[in-house]
Backbone as CSV, one residue per row, in Angstrom:
resi,resn,N_x,N_y,N_z,CA_x,CA_y,CA_z,C_x,C_y,C_z
1,UNK,-1.181,12.518,5.404,-1.989,11.435,5.943,-1.973,10.211,5.018
2,UNK,-1.534,10.380,3.787,-1.430,9.249,2.872,0.048,8.930,2.629
3,UNK,0.270,7.769,2.078,1.618,7.368,1.676,1.585,6.979,0.213
4,UNK,2.752,6.979,-0.403,2.813,6.615,-1.816,3.038,5.125,-1.986
5,UNK,2.296,4.586,-2.932,2.358,3.170,-3.262,2.721,3.054,-4.734
6,UNK,3.536,2.064,-5.053,3.821,1.771,-6.451,2.853,0.702,-6.935
7,UNK,2.354,0.869,-8.131,1.575,-0.172,-8.801,2.355,-0.552,-10.043
8,UNK,2.856,-1.773,-10.055,3.698,-2.253,-11.143,2.892,-3.241,-11.971
9,UNK,2.834,-3.004,-13.268,2.099,-3.887,-14.152,3.078,-4.903,-14.722
10,UNK,2.839,-6.174,-14.396,3.760,-7.224,-14.823,2.996,-8.329,-15.542
11,UNK,3.642,-8.859,-16.572,3.047,-9.971,-17.301,3.038,-11.216,-16.424
12,UNK,2.035,-12.053,-16.637,1.958,-13.320,-15.918,2.830,-14.348,-16.622
13,UNK,4.137,-14.185,-16.469,5.066,-15.165,-17.014,6.308,-15.196,-16.141
14,UNK,6.967,-16.306,-16.167,8.135,-16.525,-15.320,9.198,-15.453,-15.542
15,UNK,9.728,-14.938,-14.436,10.845,-14.003,-14.499,10.479,-12.536,-14.376
16,UNK,9.213,-12.167,-14.618,8.870,-10.740,-14.580,8.877,-10.184,-13.156
17,UNK,8.349,-10.919,-12.220,8.380,-10.484,-10.827,9.820,-10.454,-10.322
18,UNK,10.587,-11.454,-10.693,11.984,-11.521,-10.279,12.755,-10.291,-10.763
19,UNK,12.488,-9.857,-11.979,13.169,-8.681,-12.533,12.869,-7.438,-11.693
20,UNK,11.598,-7.238,-11.354,11.207,-6.087,-10.531,11.914,-6.150,-9.183
21,UNK,11.852,-7.296,-8.530,12.459,-7.441,-7.214,13.977,-7.260,-7.253
22,UNK,14.614,-7.758,-8.293,16.065,-7.596,-8.411,16.449,-6.140,-8.639
23,UNK,15.667,-5.412,-9.421,15.950,-3.987,-9.638,15.857,-3.219,-8.318
24,UNK,14.845,-3.511,-7.540,14.699,-2.837,-6.249,15.811,-3.247,-5.287
25,UNK,16.173,-4.511,-5.325,17.265,-5.010,-4.491,18.571,-4.301,-4.836
26,UNK,18.884,-4.223,-6.122,20.120,-3.572,-6.562,20.144,-2.093,-6.201
27,UNK,18.972,-1.459,-6.140,18.878,-0.043,-5.773,18.891,0.156,-4.257
28,UNK,18.869,-0.940,-3.495,18.895,-0.847,-2.044,17.590,-0.343,-1.452
29,UNK,16.485,-0.625,-2.135,15.173,-0.174,-1.674,14.505,-1.301,-0.900
30,UNK,14.082,-1.006,0.319,13.482,-2.002,1.204,11.975,-2.093,0.991
31,UNK,11.479,-3.285,0.766,10.038,-3.504,0.698,9.476,-3.517,2.110
32,UNK,8.329,-2.876,2.284,7.649,-2.876,3.574,6.434,-3.793,3.507
33,UNK,5.677,-3.679,2.433,4.508,-4.540,2.213,4.276,-4.627,0.712
34,UNK,3.689,-5.731,0.284,3.349,-5.853,-1.133,2.263,-6.904,-1.320
35,UNK,1.596,-6.795,-2.440,0.555,-7.755,-2.794,0.432,-7.788,-4.311
36,UNK,0.001,-8.911,-4.828,-0.224,-9.026,-6.270,-1.677,-9.419,-6.507
37,UNK,-2.327,-8.655,-7.374,-3.665,-9.002,-7.857,-3.490,-9.358,-9.320
38,UNK,-4.009,-10.505,-9.723,-3.763,-10.910,-11.098,-5.030,-10.984,-11.930
39,UNK,-4.804,-10.865,-13.227,-5.814,-11.132,-14.234,-5.218,-12.225,-15.111
40,UNK,-5.863,-12.543,-16.193,-5.363,-13.621,-17.045,-4.008,-13.271,-17.663
41,UNK,-3.821,-12.026,-18.092,-2.621,-11.664,-18.842,-1.556,-10.940,-18.034
42,UNK,-1.946,-10.251,-16.970,-0.961,-9.490,-16.217,-1.365,-9.401,-14.752
43,UNK,-0.413,-8.972,-13.962,-0.690,-8.755,-12.549,-0.407,-7.314,-12.186
44,UNK,-1.024,-6.860,-11.131,-0.709,-5.548,-10.578,-0.024,-5.817,-9.243
45,UNK,1.235,-5.473,-9.203,2.051,-5.692,-8.012,2.095,-4.372,-7.250
46,UNK,1.405,-4.306,-6.137,1.348,-3.090,-5.327,2.412,-3.173,-4.238
47,UNK,3.187,-2.093,-4.117,4.348,-2.098,-3.223,4.354,-0.854,-2.344
48,UNK,4.562,-1.070,-1.065,4.900,-0.008,-0.121,6.375,-0.233,0.187
49,UNK,7.186,0.797,-0.007,8.628,0.622,0.180,9.255,1.839,0.850
50,UNK,10.533,1.713,1.147,11.252,2.743,1.884,11.415,4.040,1.105
51,UNK,11.544,3.970,-0.196,11.776,5.158,-1.020,10.938,5.068,-2.298
52,UNK,9.649,5.366,-2.211,8.770,5.156,-3.358,9.139,5.959,-4.602
53,UNK,9.560,7.187,-4.447,9.905,7.998,-5.628,11.134,7.442,-6.334
54,UNK,12.139,7.041,-5.559,13.344,6.468,-6.167,13.042,5.102,-6.781
55,UNK,12.180,4.336,-6.132,11.772,3.044,-6.687,11.046,3.253,-8.011
56,UNK,10.168,4.242,-8.050,9.430,4.564,-9.272,10.412,4.877,-10.411
57,UNK,11.370,5.760,-10.135,12.353,6.137,-11.164,13.192,4.942,-11.605
58,UNK,13.590,4.116,-10.658,14.394,2.925,-10.963,13.648,2.003,-11.928
59,UNK,12.377,1.743,-11.627,11.590,0.839,-12.472,11.275,1.481,-13.824
60,UNK,10.939,2.761,-13.815,10.622,3.478,-15.060,11.819,3.459,-16.004
61,UNK,13.008,3.742,-15.457,14.232,3.740,-16.269,14.522,2.371,-16.875
62,UNK,14.044,1.316,-16.237,14.248,-0.050,-16.732,13.154,-0.452,-17.718
63,UNK,12.242,0.482,-18.029,11.193,0.192,-19.002,10.006,-0.560,-18.438
64,UNK,9.855,-0.532,-17.140,8.752,-1.238,-16.498,7.596,-0.271,-16.298
65,UNK,6.394,-0.738,-16.595,5.192,0.087,-16.436,4.840,0.180,-14.956
66,UNK,4.932,1.400,-14.417,4.725,1.606,-12.985,4.014,2.936,-12.767
67,UNK,3.205,2.995,-11.722,2.503,4.223,-11.363,2.638,4.450,-9.863
68,UNK,2.617,5.715,-9.471,2.609,6.086,-8.061,1.211,6.571,-7.702
69,UNK,0.715,6.155,-6.558,-0.593,6.637,-6.114,-0.572,6.784,-4.600
70,UNK,-1.494,7.571,-4.114,-1.615,7.768,-2.672,-2.613,6.775,-2.094
71,UNK,-2.229,6.164,-0.993,-3.109,5.251,-0.268,-3.070,5.615,1.206
72,UNK,-4.062,5.164,1.916,-4.108,5.359,3.360,-3.494,4.154,4.043
73,UNK,-2.920,4.397,5.204,-2.391,3.317,6.033,-2.778,3.641,7.468
74,UNK,-3.598,2.792,8.038,-3.982,2.997,9.434,-3.473,1.828,10.260
75,UNK,-3.140,2.138,11.507,-2.663,1.097,12.413,-3.785,0.717,13.364
76,UNK,-3.803,-0.543,13.710,-4.845,-1.094,14.577,-4.208,-1.934,15.673
77,UNK,-4.901,-2.028,16.791,-4.455,-2.946,17.832,-4.547,-4.370,17.288
78,UNK,-3.643,-5.214,17.718,-3.594,-6.597,17.265,-4.596,-7.432,18.070
79,UNK,-5.872,-7.232,17.741,-6.944,-7.978,18.381,-7.957,-8.378,17.315
80,UNK,-8.572,-9.541,17.470,-9.578,-9.963,16.496,-10.682,-8.915,16.348
81,UNK,-11.049,-8.635,15.108,-12.166,-7.744,14.827,-11.814,-6.285,14.618
82,UNK,-10.557,-5.894,14.844,-10.208,-4.474,14.700,-10.293,-4.014,13.242
83,UNK,-9.955,-4.857,12.297,-10.089,-4.482,10.887,-11.566,-4.283,10.546
84,UNK,-12.406,-5.174,11.024,-13.850,-5.043,10.780,-14.377,-3.741,11.378
85,UNK,-13.911,-3.402,12.584,-14.335,-2.156,13.216,-13.937,-0.946,12.379
86,UNK,-12.709,-0.948,11.889,-12.218,0.183,11.091,-12.994,0.313,9.784
87,UNK,-13.206,-0.791,9.100,-13.921,-0.735,7.826,-15.379,-0.340,8.047
88,UNK,-15.952,-0.729,9.147,-17.318,-0.321,9.474,-17.429,1.198,9.568
89,UNK,-16.432,1.830,10.161,-16.431,3.295,10.264,-16.503,3.934,8.880
90,UNK,-15.715,3.430,7.934,-15.729,3.981,6.579,-17.033,3.654,5.860
91,UNK,-17.521,2.454,6.046,-18.771,2.032,5.410,-19.939,2.887,5.889
92,UNK,-19.996,3.126,7.181,-21.077,3.946,7.726,-21.006,5.388,7.243
93,UNK,-19.805,5.835,6.848,-19.631,7.178,6.288,-19.854,7.170,4.774
94,UNK,-20.312,6.025,4.242,-20.589,5.872,2.808,-19.333,6.020,1.937
95,UNK,-18.202,5.544,2.467,-16.937,5.556,1.732,-16.648,4.141,1.270
96,UNK,-16.485,3.967,-0.028,-16.160,2.649,-0.575,-14.667,2.387,-0.527
97,UNK,-14.310,1.169,-0.217,-12.912,0.741,-0.232,-12.657,0.091,-1.592
98,UNK,-11.755,0.689,-2.359,-11.438,0.186,-3.693,-10.628,-1.100,-3.617
99,UNK,-9.615,-1.096,-2.761,-8.850,-2.307,-2.452,-8.164,-2.117,-1.117
100,UNK,-7.737,-3.236,-0.546,-7.131,-3.217,0.779,-6.167,-4.384,0.903
101,UNK,-5.083,-4.179,1.597,-4.222,-5.283,2.027,-3.666,-4.933,3.388
102,UNK,-3.248,-5.939,4.118,-2.853,-5.698,5.496,-1.732,-6.643,5.910
103,UNK,-1.124,-6.308,7.044,-0.150,-7.195,7.658,-0.004,-6.842,9.125
104,UNK,0.606,-7.738,9.859,0.910,-7.507,11.271,2.387,-7.192,11.399
105,UNK,2.685,-6.199,12.209,4.071,-5.842,12.469,4.194,-5.570,13.955
106,UNK,5.007,-6.374,14.628,5.102,-6.245,16.071,3.743,-6.548,16.674
107,UNK,3.218,-5.624,17.406,1.925,-5.829,18.037,0.841,-4.951,17.405
108,UNK,1.035,-4.563,16.156,0.069,-3.709,15.462,-0.317,-4.317,14.113
109,UNK,-1.565,-4.105,13.761,-2.009,-4.422,12.412,-1.949,-3.154,11.585
110,UNK,-1.616,-3.282,10.319,-1.592,-2.120,9.433,-2.447,-2.441,8.218
111,UNK,-3.420,-1.568,7.948,-4.278,-1.685,6.767,-3.865,-0.637,5.756
112,UNK,-3.530,-1.066,4.556,-3.282,-0.163,3.436,-4.521,-0.226,2.562
113,UNK,-5.070,0.917,2.187,-6.270,0.881,1.365,-6.428,2.152,0.545
114,UNK,-7.213,2.011,-0.486,-7.586,3.132,-1.350,-9.096,3.245,-1.301
115,UNK,-9.593,4.484,-1.330,-11.030,4.696,-1.248,-11.548,5.410,-2.481
116,UNK,-12.866,5.426,-2.594,-13.488,6.164,-3.693,-13.711,7.636,-3.328
117,UNK,-13.349,8.014,-2.089,-13.533,9.391,-1.641,-12.424,9.759,-0.635
118,UNK,-11.221,10.068,-1.143,-10.094,10.338,-0.246,-10.306,11.532,0.694
119,UNK,-10.959,12.574,0.211,-11.174,13.740,1.074,-12.048,13.383,2.273
120,UNK,-13.110,12.683,2.007,-14.004,12.261,3.092,-13.294,11.262,4.007
121,UNK,-12.474,10.390,3.450,-11.726,9.414,4.260,-10.802,10.129,5.243
122,UNK,-10.151,11.199,4.796,-9.298,11.989,5.694,-10.114,12.520,6.873
123,UNK,-11.289,13.065,6.565,-12.166,13.593,7.615,-12.542,12.498,8.612
124,UNK,-12.905,11.347,8.098,-13.332,10.233,8.946,-12.181,9.756,9.831
125,UNK,-10.984,9.699,9.295,-9.816,9.292,10.084,-9.603,10.258,11.246
126,UNK,-9.709,11.551,10.958,-9.518,12.566,12.007,-10.656,12.525,13.023
127,UNK,-11.895,12.509,12.538,-13.048,12.529,13.441,-13.109,11.322,14.366
128,UNK,-12.588,10.191,13.890,-12.636,8.958,14.683,-11.317,8.649,15.386
129,UNK,-10.401,9.613,15.335,-9.095,9.455,15.995,-8.392,8.155,15.610
130,UNK,-8.488,7.792,14.327,-7.791,6.598,13.865,-6.306,6.923,13.730
131,UNK,-5.486,6.002,14.121,-4.038,6.181,14.025,-3.603,5.843,12.602
132,UNK,-2.887,6.771,11.968,-2.466,6.540,10.593,-0.957,6.625,10.466
133,UNK,-0.456,6.058,9.384,0.968,6.114,9.062,1.135,7.170,7.981
134,UNK,1.968,8.155,8.231,2.280,9.187,7.239,3.548,8.787,6.491
135,UNK,3.764,9.417,5.352,4.943,9.121,4.529,6.231,9.202,5.358
136,UNK,6.338,10.214,6.203,7.555,10.397,7.003,7.746,9.286,8.031
137,UNK,6.687,8.536,8.335,6.751,7.478,9.343,7.091,6.109,8.765
138,UNK,7.188,6.016,7.449,7.428,4.712,6.820,8.691,4.032,7.342
139,UNK,9.735,4.814,7.544,10.995,4.204,7.986,10.858,3.529,9.353
140,UNK,9.884,3.943,10.147,9.705,3.306,11.453,9.100,1.906,11.325
141,UNK,8.579,1.590,10.154,7.989,0.270,9.952,9.034,-0.791,9.631
142,UNK,10.222,-0.366,9.272,11.247,-1.311,8.840,12.085,-1.758,10.023
């Protein structure tokens, strides 16, 4: 029910993001979604990609600080307010969202997020019949 996400720690200086992207490009790894959250000294570049384990190894071998973590990905109808509806379900179940990013693909919205209670989040997804993206389904997003 979860997918693997890479979290890449990059310095806030010219060329560091380019290096990460070029390594993934040379390895033939397709990006599906990504976002950067920054602080004063570094950024956390979160990536959903076609082959997360191979991407992890590629970056690690190049000396780049990277971590793999599990995140949820749910699909929503492309209508105003659907993200609010989904987050309300988790909020009412007393599940905190640690971070979230989203995008539209075709006629669907996709929310990637991490929670403070993954076990309970799984239950809530099932109980509310939320449509989720599993690791095996990632290739269908490309």
